[in-house]
C-alpha positions in Angstrom: 61.0 111.1 130.5 62.0 109.1 127.5 62.3 110.7 124.1 60.2 109.1 121.3 62.1 107.3 118.4 62.8 109.5 115.4 60.3 109.0 112.7 61.5 109.9 109.2 59.5 109.8 106.0 59.7 106.1 105.5 60.0 104.5 109.0 61.6 104.5 112.4 65.4 104.8 112.7 67.0 102.6 115.3 70.5 103.4 116.4 72.5 100.3 117.3 76.0 100.7 118.9 79.0 99.3 117.1 80.5 98.0 120.3 78.3 95.9 122.6 77.5 98.0 125.7 76.3 95.3 128.0 77.1 91.7 128.8 74.2 90.2 126.9 75.6 91.1 123.5 77.9 88.7 121.8 80.6 89.6 119.3 80.6 87.6 116.1 83.8 86.1 114.7 86.1 88.7 113.1 88.4 87.0 110.6 91.0 88.7 108.5 92.4 86.7 105.5 96.2 86.3 105.6 96.4 87.4 102.0 95.6 90.9 103.1 98.9 91.0 105.0 100.7 89.7 102.0 99.3 92.5 99.9 100.4 95.1 102.5 103.9 93.6 102.5 104.0 93.7 98.6 102.9 97.3 98.7 105.7 98.1 101.1 108.3 96.2 98.9 107.1 98.1 95.8 107.4 101.5 97.5 110.8 100.5 99.0 111.9 99.4 95.5 110.9 102.7 93.9 112.8 104.7 96.6 115.8 102.4 96.2 115.9 102.9 92.5 115.7 106.7 92.9 118.5 106.6 95.5 120.7 104.4 93.3 120.1 106.7 90.3 121.1 109.8 92.3 124.2 108.0 93.6 125.3 107.1 90.1 124.4 110.4 88.5 125.5 112.9 91.1 128.0 111.0 93.2 131.7 110.7 92.7 132.7 107.7 90.6 135.3 105.9 92.7 135.8 102.6 94.4 133.9 103.6 97.6 130.8 104.4 95.6 131.0 101.1 93.7 131.5 99.1 97.0 128.6 100.9 98.7 126.3 100.4 95.8 127.2 96.7 95.5 126.8 96.2 99.2 123.3 97.8 99.2 122.2 95.8 96.2 123.6 92.5 97.6 122.0 93.1 101.0 118.6 93.9 99.4 118.8 90.7 97.3 119.7 88.6 100.3 116.9 90.1 102.4 114.3 89.7 99.6 115.4 86.1 99.0 115.0 85.2 102.7 111.7 86.9 102.7 110.6 84.9 99.6 111.7 81.6 101.2 109.8 82.3 104.3 106.6 83.6 102.7 106.4 80.9 100.1 105.8 78.3 102.8 102.7 80.0 104.2 99.1 79.0 103.3 97.6 82.3 102.3 94.0 81.0 102.2 93.8 80.7 106.0 92.1 83.5 107.9 93.2 85.1 111.2 90.4 85.0 113.7 90.7 88.0 116.1 87.4 87.8 118.0 85.8 84.4 119.0 82.0 84.1 119.1 81.8 83.6 122.8 84.4 86.1 123.9 83.7 89.6 125.0 85.7 92.7 124.1 88.2 92.3 126.9 88.0 88.6 127.6 85.6 85.8 128.2 82.1 86.9 129.3 81.2 83.9 131.5 83.4 81.7 133.6 
């Protein structure tokens, strides 16, 4: 025996699944803009910069002032500058207006529906 649809005050409520449950359903294109990944990367760099500044401040304030501390601090800053410059050189060549298509219109969840 089938249960009747729920009738609220305004009209019927139809529940539709978020993931297609049978072969007849088609998934639409799912496109993520590449700029979203750039924003995530910039958020990571910002958080990393804050923690780096805190670490450098503690090293200068509470560490011993000697040649080893100076060399360690210089190596850390130089390495960070080199990594950030390579990152900038690579990321500046990317067209950030392009989208990344994850699901194609004719493809199912785990591959092509029809052969």
